[in-house]
C-alpha angles and dihedrals in degrees: 000000000000115000114240108241102228137191134182119221110200114029101206135118100298092047090068090067092054094043091049091053094044094055088054088069105055091154092059110027136038129184113233100164148009124203130194134151086242110057092207090063092053091045091054090052091050091050091049103040110017121005096195096050121121121249123224135175096191126060094212092052089049092053094043097047104037127063098224132182096182133026118193107203113204101169126136113248094256091056097056117111124148100319094116093053092044092052093044091050088058094048093250116151114236134215110184125197 
């Protein structure tokens, strides 16, 4: 079975729950990127959950540069812009917190 190439957008507190569950399924899901407005947050997630994952600070750059199957969006309501539409336009599956 093909691993689903997965990224998390928004590397705050709630994202840890999703990341912790994703790493429990190494035969189905793999982290390829983490994205957060603050690069250090994404870097901490990469160090904790997937050392080789790419780091991004912009959702559009994430979607343009990574071949994703699944985007886990863990942004607070005030931080949402057009990331859902941008992911959907690229055929990326979405799980939104």
